[in-house]
A tleap script that builds the chain and sets N, CA, C and O, in Angstrom:
source leaprc.protein.ff14SB
mol = sequence {
  NMET ALA VAL ASP GLN ASN HIE ASP SER ALA
  ALA CYS LYS ARG VAL ASP GLU GLY ILE THR
  ARG VAL PHE GLN LEU LEU GLY LYS ARG TRP
  SER GLY PRO ILE VAL SER VAL LEU VAL GLU
  GLN PRO ALA TYR PHE THR ASP LEU ARG ARG
  ALA VAL PRO GLY ILE SER GLU ARG MET LEU
  ALA ASP ARG LEU ALA GLU LEU GLY ALA ALA
  GLY LEU VAL LEU ARG GLU VAL ASP GLU GLY
  PRO PRO LEU ARG VAL ALA TYR ARG LEU THR
  ARG ALA GLY ALA ALA LEU GLU PRO ALA LEU
  LYS GLU LEU ALA GLU TRP ALA LYS THR HIE
  LEU PRO ASP ALA GLY PRO CYS PRO GLY ALA
  CARG
}
set mol.1.N position { 16.220 151.412 91.705 }
set mol.1.CA position { 16.715 151.370 90.834 }
set mol.1.C position { 18.282 152.039 91.288 }
set mol.1.O position { 18.213 153.196 91.704 }
set mol.2.N position { 19.563 151.468 91.249 }
set mol.2.CA position { 20.339 151.949 91.709 }
set mol.2.C position { 21.457 152.840 90.731 }
set mol.2.O position { 21.879 152.546 89.612 }
set mol.3.N position { 21.734 153.912 91.499 }
set mol.3.CA position { 22.228 154.834 90.765 }
set mol.3.C position { 23.963 154.437 90.575 }
set mol.3.O position { 24.555 153.987 91.556 }
set mol.4.N position { 24.574 154.602 89.494 }
set mol.4.CA position { 25.749 154.110 89.537 }
set mol.4.C position { 26.655 154.836 89.962 }
set mol.4.O position { 26.896 155.936 89.466 }
set mol.5.N position { 27.330 154.310 90.994 }
set mol.5.CA position { 28.317 155.366 91.571 }
set mol.5.C position { 29.783 155.435 91.200 }
set mol.5.O position { 30.564 156.187 91.783 }
set mol.6.N position { 30.170 154.537 90.100 }
set mol.6.CA position { 31.278 154.410 89.797 }
set mol.6.C position { 31.165 155.072 88.118 }
set mol.6.O position { 30.683 154.500 87.141 }
set mol.7.N position { 31.868 156.649 88.192 }
set mol.7.CA position { 32.334 157.325 87.351 }
set mol.7.C position { 33.471 157.826 87.308 }
set mol.7.O position { 34.131 157.890 88.345 }
set mol.8.N position { 34.056 158.379 85.900 }
set mol.8.CA position { 35.271 158.996 85.914 }
set mol.8.C position { 35.150 159.980 86.981 }
set mol.8.O position { 34.155 160.666 87.214 }
set mol.9.N position { 36.518 159.985 87.751 }
set mol.9.CA position { 36.502 161.102 88.801 }
set mol.9.C position { 36.933 162.546 88.029 }
set mol.9.O position { 36.735 163.703 88.398 }
set mol.10.N position { 37.469 162.129 87.055 }
set mol.10.CA position { 37.816 163.450 86.082 }
set mol.10.C position { 36.654 164.023 85.862 }
set mol.10.O position { 36.920 165.147 85.435 }
set mol.11.N position { 35.574 163.890 85.910 }
set mol.11.CA position { 34.500 164.238 85.482 }
set mol.11.C position { 33.750 165.400 86.542 }
set mol.11.O position { 33.110 166.393 86.195 }
set mol.12.N position { 34.041 164.950 87.885 }
set mol.12.CA position { 33.682 165.948 89.038 }
set mol.12.C position { 34.501 166.984 89.099 }
set mol.12.O position { 35.706 166.745 89.021 }
set mol.13.N position { 34.083 168.258 89.238 }
set mol.13.CA position { 34.679 169.538 88.970 }
set mol.13.C position { 35.256 169.534 90.704 }
set mol.13.O position { 34.730 169.124 91.739 }
set mol.14.N position { 36.236 170.026 90.488 }
set mol.14.CA position { 36.934 170.203 91.719 }
set mol.14.C position { 37.244 171.934 91.682 }
set mol.14.O position { 37.605 172.683 90.774 }
set mol.15.N position { 36.839 172.204 93.455 }
set mol.15.CA position { 37.370 173.538 93.338 }
set mol.15.C position { 38.642 173.950 93.738 }
set mol.15.O position { 39.244 173.489 94.707 }
set mol.16.N position { 39.071 174.875 92.938 }
set mol.16.CA position { 40.519 175.121 93.208 }
set mol.16.C position { 40.986 175.337 94.743 }
set mol.16.O position { 40.402 175.908 95.664 }
set mol.17.N position { 42.191 174.708 94.702 }
set mol.17.CA position { 42.834 174.179 96.066 }
set mol.17.C position { 43.258 175.451 96.733 }
set mol.17.O position { 43.282 175.536 97.961 }
set mol.18.N position { 43.658 176.636 95.787 }
set mol.18.CA position { 44.240 178.129 96.802 }
set mol.18.C position { 42.659 178.757 97.221 }
set mol.18.O position { 42.539 179.475 98.213 }
set mol.19.N position { 41.291 178.342 96.212 }
set mol.19.CA position { 40.370 179.497 96.918 }
set mol.19.C position { 39.703 178.581 97.931 }
set mol.19.O position { 38.890 179.117 98.684 }
set mol.20.N position { 39.956 177.106 98.078 }
set mol.20.CA position { 39.722 176.362 99.448 }
set mol.20.C position { 40.330 176.832 100.652 }
set mol.20.O position { 40.081 176.605 101.836 }
set mol.21.N position { 40.997 177.384 100.205 }
set mol.21.CA position { 42.181 177.704 101.639 }
set mol.21.C position { 42.200 179.102 101.734 }
set mol.21.O position { 42.608 179.527 102.815 }
set mol.22.N position { 41.856 179.965 100.862 }
set mol.22.CA position { 41.304 181.121 101.387 }
set mol.22.C position { 40.170 181.116 102.049 }
set mol.22.O position { 40.133 181.682 103.141 }
set mol.23.N position { 39.093 180.521 101.561 }
set mol.23.CA position { 37.719 180.617 102.287 }
set mol.23.C position { 37.848 179.874 103.390 }
set mol.23.O position { 37.203 180.365 104.316 }
set mol.24.N position { 38.453 178.827 103.696 }
set mol.24.CA position { 39.018 178.507 104.986 }
set mol.24.C position { 39.434 179.520 106.370 }
set mol.24.O position { 39.235 179.528 107.585 }
set mol.25.N position { 39.990 180.175 105.549 }
set mol.25.CA position { 40.594 181.240 106.732 }
set mol.25.C position { 39.980 182.426 106.719 }
set mol.25.O position { 39.651 182.810 107.841 }
set mol.26.N position { 39.591 183.459 105.428 }
set mol.26.CA position { 38.794 184.527 105.810 }
set mol.26.C position { 37.325 184.186 105.279 }
set mol.26.O position { 36.682 185.089 104.744 }
set mol.27.N position { 36.815 182.999 105.402 }
set mol.27.CA position { 35.471 182.709 105.343 }
set mol.27.C position { 34.923 182.577 106.519 }
set mol.27.O position { 33.702 182.538 106.669 }
set mol.28.N position { 35.784 182.494 107.496 }
set mol.28.CA position { 35.103 182.278 109.214 }
set mol.28.C position { 34.690 183.640 109.459 }
set mol.28.O position { 35.380 184.634 109.233 }
set mol.29.N position { 33.471 183.622 109.956 }
set mol.29.CA position { 32.987 184.820 110.681 }
set mol.29.C position { 34.236 185.720 111.181 }
set mol.29.O position { 35.252 185.303 111.737 }
set mol.30.N position { 33.967 186.826 110.905 }
set mol.30.CA position { 34.885 187.912 111.173 }
set mol.30.C position { 36.123 188.102 110.790 }
set mol.30.O position { 36.771 189.073 111.180 }
set mol.31.N position { 36.542 187.299 110.071 }
set mol.31.CA position { 38.110 187.098 109.762 }
set mol.31.C position { 38.427 188.142 108.550 }
set mol.31.O position { 39.483 188.770 108.621 }
set mol.32.N position { 37.475 188.373 107.335 }
set mol.32.CA position { 37.467 189.381 106.399 }
set mol.32.C position { 37.173 190.728 106.927 }
set mol.32.O position { 37.917 191.613 106.506 }
set mol.33.N position { 36.083 191.137 107.907 }
set mol.33.CA position { 35.997 192.409 108.400 }
set mol.33.C position { 37.361 192.932 109.113 }
set mol.33.O position { 37.844 194.044 108.901 }
set mol.34.N position { 37.904 191.961 109.988 }
set mol.34.CA position { 39.043 192.311 110.775 }
set mol.34.C position { 40.285 192.555 109.795 }
set mol.34.O position { 41.010 193.507 110.083 }
set mol.35.N position { 40.555 191.909 108.836 }
set mol.35.CA position { 41.446 192.397 107.607 }
set mol.35.C position { 41.304 193.696 107.153 }
set mol.35.O position { 42.115 194.620 107.085 }
set mol.36.N position { 40.030 193.604 106.826 }
set mol.36.CA position { 39.491 195.135 106.239 }
set mol.36.C position { 39.711 196.218 106.725 }
set mol.36.O position { 40.084 197.188 106.065 }
set mol.37.N position { 39.486 196.219 108.127 }
set mol.37.CA position { 39.901 196.962 108.818 }
set mol.37.C position { 41.619 197.532 108.818 }
set mol.37.O position { 42.070 198.670 108.686 }
set mol.38.N position { 42.256 196.305 109.009 }
set mol.38.CA position { 43.934 196.519 109.192 }
set mol.38.C position { 44.038 197.066 107.518 }
set mol.38.O position { 45.066 197.722 107.352 }
set mol.39.N position { 43.585 196.994 106.845 }
set mol.39.CA position { 43.990 197.375 105.333 }
set mol.39.C position { 44.209 198.655 105.475 }
set mol.39.O position { 45.074 199.262 104.844 }
set mol.40.N position { 43.432 199.170 106.326 }
set mol.40.CA position { 43.293 200.795 106.131 }
set mol.40.C position { 44.697 201.400 106.985 }
set mol.40.O position { 45.554 202.173 106.557 }
set mol.41.N position { 44.577 200.649 108.552 }
set mol.41.CA position { 45.851 201.164 108.939 }
set mol.41.C position { 45.678 199.934 110.185 }
set mol.41.O position { 44.780 199.133 110.443 }
set mol.42.N position { 47.139 200.261 110.851 }
set mol.42.CA position { 47.378 199.552 112.136 }
set mol.42.C position { 46.258 199.752 113.246 }
set mol.42.O position { 45.614 200.737 112.886 }
set mol.43.N position { 45.788 199.303 114.324 }
set mol.43.CA position { 44.856 199.183 115.391 }
set mol.43.C position { 45.146 198.593 116.421 }
set mol.43.O position { 45.644 197.467 116.448 }
set mol.44.N position { 44.812 199.424 117.602 }
set mol.44.CA position { 44.997 198.673 119.143 }
set mol.44.C position { 43.669 197.343 119.099 }
set mol.44.O position { 42.766 197.308 118.263 }
set mol.45.N position { 43.804 196.694 119.829 }
set mol.45.CA position { 42.705 195.734 119.930 }
set mol.45.C position { 41.393 196.534 120.464 }
set mol.45.O position { 40.383 195.929 120.104 }
set mol.46.N position { 41.201 197.283 120.941 }
set mol.46.CA position { 40.231 198.096 121.531 }
set mol.46.C position { 39.858 198.768 120.396 }
set mol.46.O position { 38.643 198.963 120.358 }
set mol.47.N position { 40.555 199.248 119.331 }
set mol.47.CA position { 39.588 200.152 118.202 }
set mol.47.C position { 39.082 199.143 117.095 }
set mol.47.O position { 38.063 199.234 116.410 }
set mol.48.N position { 40.275 197.929 117.093 }
set mol.48.CA position { 39.462 196.779 116.144 }
set mol.48.C position { 38.173 196.358 116.942 }
set mol.48.O position { 37.144 196.403 116.267 }
set mol.49.N position { 38.001 195.869 118.540 }
set mol.49.CA position { 36.797 195.742 118.786 }
set mol.49.C position { 35.627 196.879 118.311 }
set mol.49.O position { 34.609 196.531 117.713 }
set mol.50.N position { 35.850 197.933 118.575 }
set mol.50.CA position { 34.736 198.963 118.117 }
set mol.50.C position { 34.600 199.115 116.496 }
set mol.50.O position { 33.534 199.609 116.132 }
set mol.51.N position { 35.380 198.816 115.636 }
set mol.51.CA position { 35.495 199.069 114.337 }
set mol.51.C position { 34.500 197.876 113.810 }
set mol.51.O position { 33.659 198.076 112.933 }
set mol.52.N position { 34.712 196.542 114.488 }
set mol.52.CA position { 33.776 195.263 114.004 }
set mol.52.C position { 32.752 195.291 114.758 }
set mol.52.O position { 32.944 194.886 115.905 }
set mol.53.N position { 31.679 195.650 114.481 }
set mol.53.CA position { 30.060 195.514 115.600 }
set mol.53.C position { 29.980 193.853 115.993 }
set mol.53.O position { 30.385 192.917 115.303 }
set mol.54.N position { 29.486 193.814 117.001 }
set mol.54.CA position { 29.220 192.685 117.579 }
set mol.54.C position { 30.266 191.427 117.710 }
set mol.54.O position { 29.799 190.315 117.957 }
set mol.55.N position { 31.749 191.610 117.538 }
set mol.55.CA position { 32.441 190.789 117.819 }
set mol.55.C position { 32.687 190.872 119.249 }
set mol.55.O position { 32.762 191.999 119.739 }
set mol.56.N position { 32.856 189.622 120.161 }
set mol.56.CA position { 33.123 189.791 121.185 }
set mol.56.C position { 34.716 189.775 121.262 }
set mol.56.O position { 35.378 189.630 120.234 }
set mol.57.N position { 35.434 189.962 122.780 }
set mol.57.CA position { 36.640 190.203 122.823 }
set mol.57.C position { 37.341 188.685 122.723 }
set mol.57.O position { 38.534 188.461 122.521 }
set mol.58.N position { 36.483 187.900 122.881 }
set mol.58.CA position { 37.037 186.375 122.995 }
set mol.58.C position { 37.424 185.889 121.607 }
set mol.58.O position { 38.304 185.073 121.335 }
set mol.59.N position { 36.648 186.503 120.819 }
set mol.59.CA position { 36.589 186.017 119.258 }
set mol.59.C position { 37.286 186.688 118.341 }
set mol.59.O position { 37.820 186.262 117.317 }
set mol.60.N position { 37.227 188.239 118.971 }
set mol.60.CA position { 38.622 188.700 118.120 }
set mol.60.C position { 39.890 188.185 118.593 }
set mol.60.O position { 40.849 188.008 117.843 }
set mol.61.N position { 39.896 187.940 119.857 }
set mol.61.CA position { 41.136 187.700 120.072 }
set mol.61.C position { 41.490 186.337 119.380 }
set mol.61.O position { 42.698 186.175 119.212 }
set mol.62.N position { 40.721 185.387 118.971 }
set mol.62.CA position { 40.613 183.855 118.419 }
set mol.62.C position { 41.463 184.235 117.184 }
set mol.62.O position { 42.608 183.860 116.932 }
set mol.63.N position { 40.459 185.269 116.281 }
set mol.63.CA position { 40.653 185.518 115.129 }
set mol.63.C position { 41.673 185.935 114.804 }
set mol.63.O position { 42.246 185.466 113.821 }
set mol.64.N position { 42.175 186.894 115.505 }
set mol.64.CA position { 43.536 187.586 115.605 }
set mol.64.C position { 44.842 186.815 115.483 }
set mol.64.O position { 45.835 187.026 114.786 }
set mol.65.N position { 44.533 185.792 116.424 }
set mol.65.CA position { 45.715 184.943 116.836 }
set mol.65.C position { 45.922 183.629 115.418 }
set mol.65.O position { 46.973 183.092 115.070 }
set mol.66.N position { 44.411 183.404 114.804 }
set mol.66.CA position { 44.323 182.621 113.538 }
set mol.66.C position { 45.548 183.316 112.453 }
set mol.66.O position { 46.646 182.838 112.167 }
set mol.67.N position { 44.982 184.482 112.030 }
set mol.67.CA position { 45.464 185.429 111.133 }
set mol.67.C position { 46.999 185.350 111.250 }
set mol.67.O position { 47.674 185.036 110.269 }
set mol.68.N position { 47.442 185.575 112.201 }
set mol.68.CA position { 48.888 185.466 112.816 }
set mol.68.C position { 49.166 184.305 112.482 }
set mol.68.O position { 50.145 184.347 111.738 }
set mol.69.N position { 48.726 183.020 112.683 }
set mol.69.CA position { 49.479 182.151 112.743 }
set mol.69.C position { 49.591 181.791 111.042 }
set mol.69.O position { 50.484 181.106 110.544 }
set mol.70.N position { 48.684 182.304 110.448 }
set mol.70.CA position { 48.582 182.413 108.962 }
set mol.70.C position { 49.587 183.305 108.095 }
set mol.70.O position { 49.720 183.208 106.875 }
set mol.71.N position { 50.320 184.250 108.990 }
set mol.71.CA position { 51.175 184.961 108.451 }
set mol.71.C position { 50.469 186.117 107.897 }
set mol.71.O position { 50.997 186.722 106.963 }
set mol.72.N position { 49.245 186.526 108.399 }
set mol.72.CA position { 48.552 187.823 107.534 }
set mol.72.C position { 48.769 189.147 108.650 }
set mol.72.O position { 49.130 190.235 108.203 }
set mol.73.N position { 48.535 188.969 110.041 }
set mol.73.CA position { 48.662 189.714 111.218 }
set mol.73.C position { 49.709 189.454 112.143 }
set mol.73.O position { 49.958 188.353 112.634 }
set mol.74.N position { 50.573 190.988 112.451 }
set mol.74.CA position { 51.708 190.920 113.566 }
set mol.74.C position { 50.907 191.714 114.714 }
set mol.74.O position { 50.011 192.518 114.456 }
set mol.75.N position { 51.300 191.420 115.894 }
set mol.75.CA position { 50.919 191.685 117.165 }
set mol.75.C position { 52.195 192.327 117.430 }
set mol.75.O position { 53.297 191.840 117.175 }
set mol.76.N position { 52.005 193.262 117.870 }
set mol.76.CA position { 53.004 194.270 118.180 }
set mol.76.C position { 52.464 194.940 119.890 }
set mol.76.O position { 51.438 195.579 120.125 }
set mol.77.N position { 53.605 194.501 120.922 }
set mol.77.CA position { 52.985 195.294 122.498 }
set mol.77.C position { 53.573 196.721 122.352 }
set mol.77.O position { 54.571 197.080 121.728 }
set mol.78.N position { 52.887 197.282 122.929 }
set mol.78.CA position { 53.706 198.979 123.225 }
set mol.78.C position { 53.208 198.798 124.973 }
set mol.78.O position { 52.106 198.755 125.518 }
set mol.79.N position { 54.865 198.710 125.568 }
set mol.79.CA position { 54.634 198.604 126.612 }
set mol.79.C position { 54.319 199.753 127.948 }
set mol.79.O position { 54.226 199.648 129.171 }
set mol.80.N position { 54.241 200.635 127.162 }
set mol.80.CA position { 53.479 201.883 127.817 }
set mol.80.C position { 54.235 202.377 128.782 }
set mol.80.O position { 55.454 202.470 128.640 }
set mol.81.N position { 53.510 202.813 130.052 }
set mol.81.CA position { 52.039 202.486 130.399 }
set mol.81.C position { 51.156 203.327 129.808 }
set mol.81.O position { 51.565 204.450 129.510 }
set mol.82.N position { 49.998 203.019 129.567 }
set mol.82.CA position { 49.379 201.366 129.722 }
set mol.82.C position { 50.013 200.750 128.738 }
set mol.82.O position { 50.473 201.292 127.732 }
set mol.83.N position { 50.051 199.473 129.047 }
set mol.83.CA position { 50.855 198.402 128.123 }
set mol.83.C position { 49.279 198.394 127.272 }
set mol.83.O position { 48.157 198.470 127.772 }
set mol.84.N position { 49.712 198.259 125.677 }
set mol.84.CA position { 48.734 198.251 124.707 }
set mol.84.C position { 49.161 197.051 123.728 }
set mol.84.O position { 50.216 196.420 123.785 }
set mol.85.N position { 48.217 196.895 122.911 }
set mol.85.CA position { 47.852 195.868 121.640 }
set mol.85.C position { 47.839 196.366 120.512 }
set mol.85.O position { 46.893 197.084 120.186 }
set mol.86.N position { 49.018 196.073 119.531 }
set mol.86.CA position { 48.339 196.962 118.251 }
set mol.86.C position { 48.912 195.827 117.397 }
set mol.86.O position { 49.968 195.222 117.578 }
set mol.87.N position { 47.830 195.629 116.247 }
set mol.87.CA position { 48.271 194.969 115.204 }
set mol.87.C position { 48.139 195.670 114.114 }
set mol.87.O position { 47.528 196.733 114.010 }
set mol.88.N position { 48.946 194.850 112.935 }
set mol.88.CA position { 49.059 195.410 111.618 }
set mol.88.C position { 49.623 194.177 110.629 }
set mol.88.O position { 50.333 193.187 110.804 }
set mol.89.N position { 48.974 194.732 109.587 }
set mol.89.CA position { 49.203 193.267 108.180 }
set mol.89.C position { 50.355 193.209 108.071 }
set mol.89.O position { 51.010 194.237 108.241 }
set mol.90.N position { 50.965 192.038 107.764 }
set mol.90.CA position { 52.025 191.196 107.307 }
set mol.90.C position { 52.320 191.868 105.780 }
set mol.90.O position { 51.356 192.542 105.418 }
set mol.91.N position { 53.088 191.847 105.103 }
set mol.91.CA position { 53.057 191.878 103.657 }
set mol.91.C position { 52.339 191.132 102.951 }
set mol.91.O position { 51.928 191.511 101.854 }
set mol.92.N position { 52.025 189.795 103.516 }
set mol.92.CA position { 51.030 188.803 102.763 }
set mol.92.C position { 49.867 189.133 103.238 }
set mol.92.O position { 48.985 188.372 102.841 }
set mol.93.N position { 49.499 189.987 103.951 }
set mol.93.CA position { 48.296 190.364 104.652 }
set mol.93.C position { 47.951 191.806 103.811 }
set mol.93.O position { 46.794 192.034 103.457 }
set mol.94.N position { 48.774 192.515 103.598 }
set mol.94.CA position { 48.671 193.647 102.574 }
set mol.94.C position { 48.114 193.564 101.282 }
set mol.94.O position { 47.375 194.377 100.728 }
set mol.95.N position { 48.688 192.153 100.734 }
set mol.95.CA position { 48.652 192.229 99.350 }
set mol.95.C position { 47.037 191.634 99.199 }
set mol.95.O position { 46.641 191.311 98.079 }
set mol.96.N position { 46.203 191.520 100.303 }
set mol.96.CA position { 44.960 191.106 100.161 }
set mol.96.C position { 43.997 192.632 99.828 }
set mol.96.O position { 42.820 192.605 99.467 }
set mol.97.N position { 44.681 193.706 100.012 }
set mol.97.CA position { 43.724 195.037 100.027 }
set mol.97.C position { 43.038 194.794 97.880 }
set mol.97.O position { 41.933 195.116 97.441 }
set mol.98.N position { 43.973 194.288 97.257 }
set mol.98.CA position { 43.048 194.869 95.951 }
set mol.98.C position { 41.939 193.658 95.792 }
set mol.98.O position { 40.907 193.864 95.154 }
set mol.99.N position { 42.171 192.567 96.318 }
set mol.99.CA position { 40.818 191.594 96.217 }
set mol.99.C position { 39.768 191.700 96.689 }
set mol.99.O position { 38.690 191.335 96.220 }
set mol.100.N position { 40.149 192.580 98.362 }
set mol.100.CA position { 39.021 192.847 99.250 }
set mol.100.C position { 38.403 194.007 98.384 }
set mol.100.O position { 37.204 194.054 98.109 }
set mol.101.N position { 39.212 194.818 98.031 }
set mol.101.CA position { 38.209 195.975 96.971 }
set mol.101.C position { 37.484 195.566 95.724 }
set mol.101.O position { 36.579 196.133 95.113 }
set mol.102.N position { 37.999 194.642 95.542 }
set mol.102.CA position { 37.203 194.044 94.393 }
set mol.102.C position { 35.983 193.685 94.786 }
set mol.102.O position { 34.919 194.125 94.352 }
set mol.103.N position { 36.229 192.478 96.029 }
set mol.103.CA position { 35.163 191.934 96.527 }
set mol.103.C position { 33.895 192.877 97.193 }
set mol.103.O position { 32.756 192.428 97.320 }
set mol.104.N position { 34.269 194.168 97.568 }
set mol.104.CA position { 33.645 195.055 97.951 }
set mol.104.C position { 32.828 195.477 96.980 }
set mol.104.O position { 31.616 195.417 97.184 }
set mol.105.N position { 33.303 195.959 95.797 }
set mol.105.CA position { 32.956 196.349 94.481 }
set mol.105.C position { 31.813 195.499 93.727 }
set mol.105.O position { 30.869 195.883 93.036 }
set mol.106.N position { 32.153 194.447 94.034 }
set mol.106.CA position { 31.480 193.231 93.542 }
set mol.106.C position { 29.993 193.076 94.391 }
set mol.106.O position { 28.883 193.009 93.862 }
set mol.107.N position { 30.243 193.045 95.610 }
set mol.107.CA position { 29.104 193.190 96.485 }
set mol.107.C position { 28.028 194.375 96.467 }
set mol.107.O position { 26.894 194.176 96.903 }
set mol.108.N position { 28.426 195.635 95.940 }
set mol.108.CA position { 27.753 196.743 95.865 }
set mol.108.C position { 27.002 196.767 94.437 }
set mol.108.O position { 25.883 197.254 94.275 }
set mol.109.N position { 27.677 196.251 93.564 }
set mol.109.CA position { 26.463 195.814 92.516 }
set mol.109.C position { 25.949 194.775 92.564 }
set mol.109.O position { 24.843 194.930 92.046 }
set mol.110.N position { 26.121 193.292 93.026 }
set mol.110.CA position { 25.620 192.250 92.982 }
set mol.110.C position { 24.401 191.673 94.068 }
set mol.110.O position { 23.341 191.053 93.980 }
set mol.111.N position { 25.183 192.235 95.054 }
set mol.111.CA position { 24.156 192.065 96.570 }
set mol.111.C position { 23.436 192.982 96.717 }
set mol.111.O position { 23.636 194.156 96.405 }
set mol.112.N position { 22.055 192.263 97.469 }
set mol.112.CA position { 21.115 193.339 97.764 }
set mol.112.C position { 21.496 194.142 98.641 }
set mol.112.O position { 22.293 193.586 99.397 }
set mol.113.N position { 21.204 195.749 99.042 }
set mol.113.CA position { 21.272 196.317 100.241 }
set mol.113.C position { 21.027 196.007 101.088 }
set mol.113.O position { 19.801 195.996 101.199 }
set mol.114.N position { 21.844 195.472 102.472 }
set mol.114.CA position { 21.810 195.087 103.544 }
set mol.114.C position { 21.123 196.401 104.552 }
set mol.114.O position { 20.853 196.175 105.732 }
set mol.115.N position { 20.923 197.573 104.017 }
set mol.115.CA position { 20.679 198.478 104.535 }
set mol.115.C position { 21.725 198.911 105.820 }
set mol.115.O position { 22.839 198.403 105.690 }
set mol.116.N position { 21.605 199.509 106.674 }
set mol.116.CA position { 22.227 200.176 107.774 }
set mol.116.C position { 23.443 198.933 108.146 }
set mol.116.O position { 23.196 197.740 107.968 }
set mol.117.N position { 24.527 199.338 108.585 }
set mol.117.CA position { 25.680 198.653 109.551 }
set mol.117.C position { 25.192 198.069 110.435 }
set mol.117.O position { 24.789 198.822 111.322 }
set mol.118.N position { 24.944 196.423 110.713 }
set mol.118.CA position { 24.582 195.422 111.724 }
set mol.118.C position { 25.176 196.009 113.205 }
set mol.118.O position { 26.388 196.151 113.370 }
set mol.119.N position { 24.727 196.155 113.683 }
set mol.119.CA position { 25.261 196.842 115.229 }
set mol.119.C position { 25.489 198.399 115.484 }
set mol.119.O position { 25.777 198.835 116.598 }
set mol.120.N position { 25.337 199.194 114.358 }
set mol.120.CA position { 25.631 200.511 114.218 }
set mol.120.C position { 24.640 201.138 115.118 }
set mol.120.O position { 23.561 200.553 115.029 }
set mol.121.N position { 24.625 202.274 116.081 }
set mol.121.CA position { 23.465 202.926 116.601 }
set mol.121.C position { 23.597 204.502 116.425 }
set mol.121.O position { 22.695 205.245 116.812 }
savepdb mol mol.pdb
quit
């Protein structure tokens, strides 16, 4: 018996386009934690790497580049010596703070306790 594939396309519920775009960016592994660290304050690359347990330098650099291209993070070079690179949120990135805090509260209430921070020693 064949299933009728011809149905009213309006009957299919579509995911909100804005939600899709947000999760395409922030849903990538490490992006959310990076932004949440930068919500607190700007950070140097090495400090970000320490603050996000388990992330490699390459992955951190890639995610920071993506977040920068999306207009959420600014890269600032301190000529030093020594040469250091700091990252901070743009106005658009900082505007994520209330949503991130709400998600954190939701997780505390609705998600099972994951135990100690992964990668913490």
